[in-house]
C-alpha positions in Angstrom: 102.2 150.5 9.3 101.9 149.5 13.0 103.4 146.2 14.1 102.4 146.4 17.8 104.2 143.5 19.4 103.8 140.8 16.7 106.8 138.8 15.4 108.1 140.3 12.2 109.1 138.4 9.1 112.2 140.2 7.9 114.2 140.3 4.6 117.7 141.6 4.5 119.1 142.6 1.2 122.8 142.0 0.6 125.5 139.3 0.9 128.5 140.9 2.7 129.9 141.2 6.2 127.5 144.0 7.1 124.5 141.9 6.2 125.9 139.0 8.3 126.3 141.3 11.3 122.8 142.7 10.8 121.3 139.2 10.5 123.3 137.9 13.5 121.9 140.8 15.6 118.3 140.6 14.3 118.2 136.8 14.8 118.7 137.4 18.5 115.5 139.4 18.9 112.4 137.7 20.3 110.5 139.9 17.9 112.1 138.3 14.8 109.9 135.8 13.0 111.2 134.3 9.7 114.5 135.9 8.7 115.7 135.8 5.1 118.9 137.2 3.5 119.2 137.8 -0.2 121.5 136.6 -1.5 123.4 136.1 1.7 126.6 134.0 2.3 127.8 131.0 4.2 127.6 133.0 7.4 124.1 134.4 7.0 122.9 130.8 6.3 123.4 130.2 10.0 121.3 133.1 11.1 118.4 132.8 8.7 117.5 131.5 5.3 119.4 132.6 2.2 117.3 133.3 -0.8 118.5 133.6 -4.4 117.3 137.2 -5.1 119.2 139.9 -7.0 119.1 143.1 -4.9 118.7 145.1 -8.1 115.6 143.3 -9.3 112.9 145.2 -7.4 109.9 143.4 -8.9 111.3 140.0 -7.8 111.9 141.3 -4.3 108.4 142.7 -4.1 106.9 139.4 -5.2 109.0 137.6 -2.6 107.8 139.9 0.2 104.2 139.4 -0.8 104.4 135.6 -1.0 106.3 135.2 2.2 104.4 137.8 4.3 107.5 140.0 4.9 106.9 142.8 7.3 110.2 144.6 7.1 112.9 145.0 4.4 116.3 146.0 5.6 118.5 147.3 2.8 122.2 146.6 3.4 124.1 148.0 0.3 123.7 151.5 -1.2 123.0 150.7 -4.8 119.3 149.5 -4.4 118.6 152.7 -2.3 120.2 155.0 -4.9 118.2 153.2 -7.6 115.0 153.8 -5.6 113.9 150.6 -4.0 112.1 152.5 -1.2 110.0 154.5 -3.7 109.3 151.3 -5.7 107.8 149.7 -2.6 105.7 152.7 -1.7 104.3 152.8 -5.3 103.3 149.1 -5.2 99.8 148.3 -3.8 101.1 144.8 -2.9 104.3 146.0 -1.2 103.6 149.4 0.3 102.7 147.8 3.6 106.3 146.6 4.0 108.5 148.8 6.2 111.7 149.6 4.3 114.8 150.5 6.3 116.5 152.9 4.0 115.8 156.4 2.5 113.8 157.3 -0.5 115.7 157.8 -3.8 115.9 161.6 -3.1 117.4 160.9 0.3 119.9 158.3 -1.1 121.3 161.1 -3.3 123.3 162.0 -0.3 125.5 159.1 -1.2 124.5 158.7 -4.9 125.9 162.1 -5.8 128.7 163.9 -4.1 127.8 167.1 -5.8 124.2 166.8 -4.4 125.6 166.1 -0.9 128.0 169.1 -1.0 125.2 171.4 -2.2 123.0 170.1 0.7 125.7 170.8 3.2 126.1 174.3 1.8 122.4 175.0 2.1 122.3 173.9 5.7 125.7 175.3 6.9 127.2 171.9 7.6 131.0 172.1 7.8 132.8 170.4 4.9 135.9 171.0 2.7 135.9 173.8 0.2 135.0 172.4 -3.2 133.7 172.8 -6.7 132.2 170.3 -9.3 133.3 170.0 -12.9 132.1 168.1 -16.1 133.5 167.7 -19.6 132.1 171.1 -20.4 134.0 172.8 -17.6 137.2 170.7 -17.4 139.3 173.7 -18.3 137.8 175.6 -15.3 138.7 172.5 -13.2 142.3 172.8 -14.3 142.3 176.5 -13.2 140.6 175.6 -9.9 143.5 173.2 -9.2 146.0 176.0 -9.7 144.4 178.0 -6.8 144.7 175.0 -4.4 147.5 173.7 -2.3 148.6 170.0 -2.6 147.5 167.3 -1.9 144.5 167.5 -4.2 141.3 165.5 -3.6 139.3 164.4 -6.6 136.0 162.5 -6.2 133.8 160.8 -8.8 130.3 162.2 -8.3 128.5 158.9 -8.4 128.8 155.4 -6.9 132.2 153.8 -7.8 132.3 150.8 -5.4 134.3 152.7 -2.9 137.1 153.4 -5.3 136.1 156.8 -6.7 138.3 159.0 -4.5 141.8 159.9 -5.6 144.3 161.9 -3.6 147.0 163.5 -5.8 150.3 164.9 -4.4 151.4 167.0 -7.5 149.6 169.4 -9.8 150.6 167.3 -12.8 149.2 164.1 -11.2 145.9 166.0 -10.4 145.5 167.3 -13.9 146.1 163.8 -15.4 143.6 162.3 -12.9 141.0 164.9 -13.8 141.4 164.0 -17.5 141.3 160.3 -16.7 138.1 160.6 -14.6 136.1 162.8 -16.9 137.4 162.3 -20.5 138.6 158.7 -20.2 135.7 157.7 -18.0 138.0 156.0 -15.5 135.0 155.3 -13.2 132.4 155.0 -16.0 129.3 157.2 -15.6 130.2 157.8 -11.9 132.9 160.3 -13.0 131.0 162.2 -15.7 131.1 164.8 -12.9 134.0 165.2 -10.6 134.2 167.1 -7.3 137.6 168.7 -6.5 137.9 169.6 -2.9 140.4 170.9 -0.3 142.4 168.3 1.5 141.5 168.2 5.2 144.5 167.3 7.4 143.2 165.3 10.4 142.1 161.8 11.5 139.0 160.1 10.2 136.1 158.4 11.9 132.6 157.2 11.1 129.5 158.2 13.0 126.1 156.5 12.6 122.5 157.2 13.4 119.1 155.7 12.9 116.6 158.3 12.0 112.8 158.3 11.3 113.0 161.6 9.5 112.3 163.7 12.6 114.1 162.2 15.5 117.3 160.1 15.7 119.4 157.9 17.9 123.2 158.0 17.8 124.8 154.6 17.4 128.4 153.7 18.3 131.1 155.4 16.2 134.0 153.6 14.6 137.4 154.0 13.0 137.9 152.0 9.8 141.0 151.2 7.8 140.7 151.4 4.0 144.2 150.8 2.6 145.5 147.3 1.8 149.0 147.9 3.2 150.2 148.4 6.8 150.9 152.0 7.7 147.9 153.0 5.5 149.8 152.3 2.3 148.7 150.9 -1.0 145.4 150.7 -2.8 142.0 151.5 -1.2 139.8 148.5 -0.4 136.3 147.9 0.9 137.8 148.0 4.4 140.5 146.0 6.2 138.9 146.4 9.6 137.4 148.7 12.2 137.6 149.7 15.8 134.8 151.0 18.1 134.7 153.2 20.2 137.1 155.8 18.8 139.4 157.2 21.6 139.4 160.8 20.3 135.7 161.0 19.9 134.9 162.0 23.5 131.9 163.9 24.8 133.1 167.3 23.8 133.9 166.3 20.2 130.6 164.3 19.9 128.6 167.3 21.1 130.1 169.3 18.3 129.2 166.5 15.8 125.7 166.4 17.1 125.1 170.2 17.1 127.0 171.1 13.9 126.4 168.0 11.7 123.9 165.4 12.8 121.0 167.7 13.8 121.3 170.1 10.9 121.4 167.2 8.5 118.2 165.5 9.8 116.4 168.9 10.1 117.6 169.7 6.6 116.2 166.5 5.2 112.9 167.3 6.9 112.8 170.9 5.7 113.4 169.8 2.1 110.6 167.2 2.3 112.9 164.2 1.8 111.7 160.9 3.2 114.5 159.3 5.2 113.9 156.3 7.5 117.0 154.3 8.2 120.7 154.4 8.9 122.7 157.5 8.1 126.5 157.3 8.1 128.7 160.4 8.5 132.2 160.0 7.2 134.0 162.7 9.3 137.4 164.3 9.7 138.6 165.5 13.1 140.6 168.6 12.3 142.2 169.9 15.5 139.1 169.0 17.5 136.5 170.2 15.0 134.4 167.8 12.8 134.0 168.2 9.1 131.9 166.0 6.8 134.0 164.1 4.2 131.0 162.2 2.9 127.5 160.8 3.6 126.6 157.1 3.2 122.9 156.1 3.4 123.3 152.7 5.0 125.3 151.0 7.8 129.0 150.9 7.1 131.1 147.9 6.2 133.6 147.1 7.8 132.2 149.3 10.6 129.1 147.2 11.1 131.3 144.3 12.2 132.6 146.2 15.2 129.6 148.5 15.9 126.7 146.0 15.9 128.2 143.7 18.6 128.3 146.7 20.9 124.6 147.5 20.5 122.8 145.8 23.5 119.3 147.2 22.6 117.0 145.0 20.5 117.7 146.1 16.9 114.2 145.0 15.7 112.6 147.3 18.2 114.8 150.2 17.0 114.0 149.4 13.3 110.3 149.2 14.1 110.4 152.6 15.9 112.2 154.0 12.9 109.5 152.7 10.5 106.7 154.0 12.6 108.2 157.4 13.3 108.6 156.7 17.0 112.3 157.1 17.6 111.9 160.1 19.9 112.7 159.1 23.4 114.2 155.8 22.5 117.4 154.9 24.3 120.2 152.8 22.9 122.2 150.7 25.4 125.8 150.3 24.4 128.4 147.8 25.6 131.3 149.9 27.0 133.9 147.4 25.9 136.1 148.0 22.9 135.3 146.0 19.7 137.8 145.3 17.0 137.2 143.7 13.6 140.1 142.5 11.5 139.4 141.4 7.9 141.0 138.3 6.3 141.2 138.9 2.6 142.3 136.9 -0.5 145.8 137.2 -1.7 146.0 139.8 -4.5 143.0 141.8 -3.3 142.0 144.5 -4.2 143.4 143.4 -7.6 142.9 140.0 -9.1 142.6 137.1 -6.8 141.6 133.4 -6.7 138.2 132.2 -5.7 136.9 128.9 -4.5 139.7 128.2 -2.0 138.8 126.0 0.9 138.6 127.7 4.4 139.6 125.6 7.4 140.0 126.3 11.1 136.6 128.0 11.6 135.7 125.6 14.4 138.9 126.4 16.2 138.0 130.0 16.9 137.4 130.9 20.5 136.0 134.1 22.2 135.5 135.8 18.8 132.7 136.5 16.3 133.1 135.6 12.7 131.3 137.7 10.1 131.5 136.2 6.6 131.6 138.5 3.6 133.2 136.7 0.6 132.4 133.0 1.4 130.1 130.3 0.2 129.2 126.7 1.0 130.2 124.1 -1.5 128.9 120.7 -0.6 128.9 121.6 3.1 132.4 123.1 3.1 133.2 126.8 3.3 135.1 128.3 0.4 136.2 131.8 -0.6 134.0 133.7 -3.0 135.3 137.3 -2.8 138.2 139.5 -1.9 137.1 140.4 1.6 136.4 136.9 3.1 135.8 137.0 6.9 135.9 139.6 9.6 137.2 138.4 13.0 135.6 140.5 15.8 136.6 140.5 19.4 135.3 142.6 22.4 137.5 143.3 25.4 138.2 145.8 28.2 141.0 147.4 26.2 141.8 148.0 22.5 145.0 146.0 23.0 143.2 143.0 24.3 140.5 143.2 21.6 143.1 143.3 18.8 145.1 140.5 20.4 142.0 138.3 20.4 141.4 139.1 16.7 145.0 138.3 15.7 145.1 135.1 17.7 142.0 133.8 16.1 143.0 135.1 12.6 145.9 132.7 12.7 143.6 129.7 13.3 141.6 130.4 10.1 143.4 129.1 7.0 143.0 129.5 3.3 145.7 129.8 0.6 147.3 133.2 0.4 145.3 134.6 3.3 146.3 138.2 4.2 145.3 140.7 6.9 146.7 143.9 8.4 148.5 143.6 11.7 148.7 147.3 12.5 145.1 148.3 13.1 144.8 150.8 15.9 148.4 151.9 15.9 147.3 155.4 14.8 145.1 155.6 17.9 148.0 155.0 20.4 148.4 158.7 21.2 144.7 159.0 22.1 144.4 156.0 24.5 
């Protein structure tokens, strides 16, 4: 698969803010030919052509790539990767010529199974929290394991649970009840047939990203995301209320530790185990007194991190994705905008619980000096309406974090839909580091 310098027809799978950010960046490349997004949203409709394809229907996607001369498939969400879309394309005579940005099914197990990921980290001496995994057959051992731990207790559904499979319990009774709910009551369905119980790491989180061709890799900008619905990091977990990049506490010394102790051993471990991995790799990390520990792997670009990271990447993304596909990332440089990028999500009232859809969004044309990345929006007779819980990310770049956030909040006020909500405290936890 060698593209030389031809224009590439590209299909992006997904319909959220991450996919809008990816399509926005890819559309800027002189290397981009026809750009399609499946299924896309009202924002991606301005960067390329939305197509009505279900990301889980691999045969349909394969046929579309064949009939539309697609050269590259960029997989946004994790589910198609965990379900094996890369392998499906490699096994198809008609579609194996398409370069798939994303790992094989085996590689996607880093996100698809927390038990697999923990075992992988153990094999390659990658720092992570102490842990053990339990099923219905060993739930009594799980109760005993909890007795040997100190609160708070971290319980994780082994499989994909739409970002909601991690529960932090502050008492032993609560932890035991949660273990029963996850395994016996199938709280998260098949995802919690196995549960990982792990030590609570006391520190501050960040997300680190790379592109890897399975041998070499380039490090992309890092970000700090905000998962809780309420200010002060309170309330229920969400898909992400916003993100900030760069992260003030992730200086050169810390990132050298991340590279040496985590990134390099992970990429080399994948290669040693014969696992095909060509795409984004996301390291969810905890900074514990200056030392990095892996909380989780994700096998795709993050969301809401993409909305603050991608605007900082000055290098042509299509060139980077091509180098990834062809195994030529070694020696590639990524030019990064030194400014701070902040992304603030506007969400529907009631989210992450029940919320209304189909509410008209106004004020979009009043936004100035900001990027809007749509996630849960759709066009209805030419007018933008809400279609999801996380509706739009407002992204601003500025010389300081304070100025970037000020731009986000100023523009957030201009966008209107009924019961709109957003957090106004992003970045407050970083004040001591700036």
